[in-house]
PLY file of the C-alpha trace (Angstrom):
ply
format ascii 1.0
element vertex 121
property float x
property float y
property float z
element edge 120
property int vertex1
property int vertex2
end_header
82.45 -13.01 15.22
83.24 -9.93 17.30
86.98 -10.66 17.28
86.89 -11.20 13.50
85.14 -7.85 13.02
87.50 -5.99 15.32
90.85 -7.52 14.41
90.73 -9.28 11.03
90.74 -7.01 7.94
89.66 -9.99 5.84
87.06 -11.10 8.37
83.48 -10.16 9.11
82.56 -6.71 7.78
79.00 -6.29 9.04
77.46 -7.04 12.43
73.72 -6.71 12.98
72.96 -6.02 16.64
69.46 -6.05 18.06
70.01 -4.62 21.53
73.53 -5.22 22.81
77.16 -4.20 22.14
76.80 -0.57 23.14
78.60 -0.66 26.46
82.23 -1.66 26.14
82.21 -2.46 22.43
85.27 -0.71 21.09
86.06 -1.42 17.45
87.77 1.64 15.94
87.31 0.16 12.44
83.52 0.50 12.84
82.61 3.21 10.34
78.82 3.10 9.88
76.11 2.65 12.47
72.47 2.23 11.45
70.01 3.14 14.22
66.53 1.69 13.94
65.21 2.27 17.43
64.65 5.30 19.61
67.60 5.89 21.95
67.90 8.41 24.79
70.47 9.82 27.18
73.55 7.66 27.81
72.40 4.92 25.40
72.33 7.43 22.54
75.78 8.79 23.41
77.18 5.26 23.69
75.77 4.40 20.27
77.33 7.50 18.73
80.65 6.67 20.36
80.76 3.31 18.57
81.70 5.07 15.30
83.37 8.16 16.77
86.92 6.77 16.65
89.80 7.33 14.26
91.30 4.17 12.77
94.74 4.05 11.25
95.40 1.40 8.66
97.16 1.43 5.31
94.32 0.00 3.24
91.40 2.21 4.29
92.17 4.77 7.00
89.08 5.98 8.83
88.78 9.71 9.34
85.07 9.89 10.21
82.16 7.77 11.32
78.65 7.87 9.96
75.31 7.30 11.64
72.28 6.51 9.53
69.36 7.29 11.82
66.05 5.73 10.82
64.50 6.57 14.20
65.09 10.32 14.29
67.43 10.12 17.29
68.90 13.49 16.36
66.01 15.09 18.24
67.37 13.48 21.45
71.01 14.55 21.14
70.70 17.91 22.90
69.03 16.45 26.00
71.58 13.60 26.08
74.48 16.04 25.88
73.02 18.19 28.68
73.30 15.23 31.05
77.05 15.24 30.72
77.86 18.89 31.26
79.40 21.53 29.07
79.30 21.17 25.28
79.24 23.46 22.28
75.78 23.42 20.69
77.33 24.45 17.33
79.33 21.22 17.33
76.16 19.17 17.62
74.39 21.11 14.86
77.50 20.91 12.68
77.50 17.13 12.95
73.96 16.74 11.62
73.20 16.54 7.91
69.84 17.64 6.53
68.68 14.64 4.50
66.25 16.69 2.38
69.10 19.02 1.41
71.31 16.05 0.49
68.52 14.57 -1.65
68.24 17.88 -3.53
72.02 17.96 -4.03
71.93 14.39 -5.31
69.14 15.20 -7.76
71.03 18.28 -8.97
74.27 16.34 -9.42
72.44 13.52 -11.19
70.93 16.04 -13.62
74.38 17.49 -14.34
75.85 14.05 -15.02
72.83 13.09 -17.12
73.26 16.25 -19.22
76.85 15.25 -19.98
75.62 12.09 -21.69
72.61 13.50 -23.57
74.62 14.15 -26.72
76.14 10.66 -26.77
74.61 7.86 -28.76
0 1
1 2
2 3
3 4
4 5
5 6
6 7
7 8
8 9
9 10
10 11
11 12
12 13
13 14
14 15
15 16
16 17
17 18
18 19
19 20
20 21
21 22
22 23
23 24
24 25
25 26
26 27
27 28
28 29
29 30
30 31
31 32
32 33
33 34
34 35
35 36
36 37
37 38
38 39
39 40
40 41
41 42
42 43
43 44
44 45
45 46
46 47
47 48
48 49
49 50
50 51
51 52
52 53
53 54
54 55
55 56
56 57
57 58
58 59
59 60
60 61
61 62
62 63
63 64
64 65
65 66
66 67
67 68
68 69
69 70
70 71
71 72
72 73
73 74
74 75
75 76
76 77
77 78
78 79
79 80
80 81
81 82
82 83
83 84
84 85
85 86
86 87
87 88
88 89
89 90
90 91
91 92
92 93
93 94
94 95
95 96
96 97
97 98
98 99
99 100
100 101
101 102
102 103
103 104
104 105
105 106
106 107
107 108
108 109
109 110
110 111
111 112
112 113
113 114
114 115
115 116
116 117
117 118
118 119
119 120
């Protein structure tokens, strides 16, 4: 399954991992990581690194990775980064998205699209 995910564009598209595949799992095509448990220190940085790779391919080039964090791991990023030396705190803050702000933007955009269709039968 791992080889199909990593090397076969027509193969497996989703892998659900309970507690492994952080160390040494390098699949540049991996675009989205869902975190559902509290991670700290090197484990958190390893998890982030799983989607922090560019991936060149003609069909769907990858220019960014996304982490959907159900366990509020963002609160642990600063302490994890401090373990590994010098980093720019603005880079960390710039990588985080405020979910409440995005929900408001979504609601606003939905209202605008809805208004476009009000006059239609």
